[in-house]
N, C-alpha and C positions, 0 to 999 in steps of 0.2 A: 504494500500500500504506500502511496505517496505520503511522505512525512507531513506535507503541507495540509493533508486532509485530517490529520489528528487533532489540530487546533484550528478549526475553521468556523466561519460564520455560516449560517444557512445560505446567505446570498453567495458567498464564495463557493460553497458546496454545489449549489445550483448551477453556477457558472461552469464548474468542472463537468457536471453531468451533461448540461446542454452543449458544451463545446465538444465533448466526445460524441454525443448523439449526432450532432450535425456533421461532424467529420466522417461518421460512419453512414451517412445518408438518411438519417431519420428526419421526418418532418416533426417539428417541435412547437407546441403551443404552451405558453405560460401567460396567465392573466397578469398584466403589468401592475395594475393597482386593484387589489382584491377588495378594497373598502366598498366598492359599489357592485360587487359580484355576490353570487349566492354563497352564503357561509359554508365553509368546509370543502368547496370545490378543490380537487387535487391540484398540487403545484404544477405538475407536468402532464401533458397528453402527448404521447409519442406514437408516430405512425411510420411504418416501413413495410412496403408490399402489402401482404394480407395480415400483417401483425399490428395489433393495437395494444399499447401499454399505458397505464396511468400510474403515476407515482406521487406519493406524498413524501416530502423531504423533511428530515428532522436532524438536529444536531444537539449535542449535550443531553440534558435530561428532559428536553421537550417531548411531550407525548401528543398523540392525536386527540382531537376534540371529538365529542359525540357526533357533530355534523360531519367531520372528516371521515369518521368510521362509517357513517351512513352512506356517504357518497361512494366510498371504496366498496362497500357491500353492494350498492346498486350497480356499479360498473362490473363487479365480479359476477353478479347475477345475470348480467347481459352478455357474459362470456368474454369479458375483457380481462387481460392480465393486470393485476393490481399489486402494487408494492408500497411498503413503507421503507424508504432507504435512509441509511445513516452513513456517515463517512467510513465506518468500519466495514460496510458492505461493498466497498469499492471493487474488490476482485470479482464479485458476482455481477456488479453493475457493468464492469468492463466486458465480462463474458457475454452478458445479454446484449449489450449494444453492438458488439463486434460480430455477433452471429448474423448469418444471412437472413434477410427479411422474408 
């Protein structure tokens, strides 16, 4: 794992994930300003080929809110891969994003 991910902010972690995703050909959506969006909507929606992934990003001791868990459950029920990613998950994130879509 990159040492820089061990002590990172959520914004920095997100930039790392988005950067790798785009480098690997994923389409990436992130709500720029969530204050006017539905509470709990996932941080990232990623699309590549027939694959769809949504991810909620957390750092430190932050945990998902009830609204975030409800959104993730709804995406999962719709057949979409859902994840709660933390910097410690970087090896798994790299594997997922570098796989063929």
